[in-house]
C-alpha positions, 0 to 999 in steps of 0.5 A: 472880163477877168482882166477888168475885174482884177485891174480895174483899180489901175484903170480908175487911178489913170482916170483920176490922175488925168482928171486931177491934172485937168482940174489943176490946169483949168483952175491955174489957167483961170487964175493966171489968164482970166481978165478979171483975175487980180493975178493976171492984172498984176502980171502983165507979161505973158511969158511970166504967166506961162512960166508960173502955169508951167511950174504949177502943172509940173508940180501937179505932175510930180504929185500924181506920179509919186502919189500912191495911185501913180506908183501903182498905175504907172501914171501914164495919164496919156493915151499915147504914152500907154499905146507906146508902151503897148507897142514896146510890148510892156502892156497887154492889149486888154489893159491898153484898151481900158487904160486909154478909155479911162484916160479919155473919160477921166480927162473929160470928167475932170474938166467938167468938174473944174467948170462946176468948181469955178461956177461959185466964183462966176461973179469975180470970174465972169463966164468962168472957163468959157471966157474967151481968154481961157475957152476951156483951156482948148489947144489950137494952133498958134499964129504960126499955123497948123504946120508949125503946131504939128511939128511942135507937138511932134517934137515935144512928144518925141522929147518927153517919151525919149526922156521917159525911156532913157531915165526910167530904164537907168536904175540909178536915175529911174526914181527921178523920171517924174522930176524930169517929166515935170521939168519938161512940162514946165519948159514946154508950157513956157516956151512951146505953148504959143505954137500949139497950146502944148498938149502931147495928149489927145485925151486932154485936147478932146476934153477941151474941144468938146466943152469949147466946141472948138475942133480946130485942127484937132487931128494934129493933137491925135497924130503928132503926139502919137508919131512923136512918141512912137518915133522916140520908142524906135530911136530908143530900141535901135539904140538900146534894144527892146529888152532895155525897156524894163517896165511901163511904170514911170516910177518903180521905186515902190512896193505897189503891185505892177500889172505890166510885163515887168522886167523888174519883177522878172529879174527879181524873181530870178534872184537879180536886182535891178533896183535897190528896192524890193519889187512887188509881185502880182 
């Protein structure tokens, strides 16, 4: 309970981060995909609509990662990212449990809030997020089937985690981790979404599944992202060594406190400087 008392701000920040991401995803998707939306009627090409949604979600990710909250919590907003850093020894077990719980709760509450947010617009957007064209932004396999969706989710999760590990642990590049993540999100939504819905995040998928009451192949969205990110971590460790993972934050160029097993802080306390910025201590 002592850890909960000391670190609850980070847990709340993680919940809020994924909640905000879900609100943005729901509202943007409604504007681009609802059949009553003038934007949907003006842009008939699904590829272009997905690209616009991807850009919007990439910008949302940037805003979260580089926000004061994202700088402090690390901006995982994904239970699989948190678990992978736990597997790498960067997060203590108690923090891991509370981060994951917060992410699941935050994702669900964010989507519920988005549903309520769109209710006043129900005249212009009949059924709101419940419209079949949106269906609470549920992630389910595309026409290629479950097998293709599994491979797709594993692949994009592998790519995202490998990028995070390589970029965030190169001092000259680490401040660009959030930008690289946004580029991948935009690319994945544009190109991969027809295959699996583009989740990479079991908390995001579960929130949609609960409200849509659609559990189609939900096991894919719990297993494939986990396997993909753990595989990326293994590839990175085999290539660079476990000590090359400095911290679990996506953005460490700030003076916010760090609750992780932080290599940046340890080196700073030993008189060495990995980053050009001064690093915070607990």
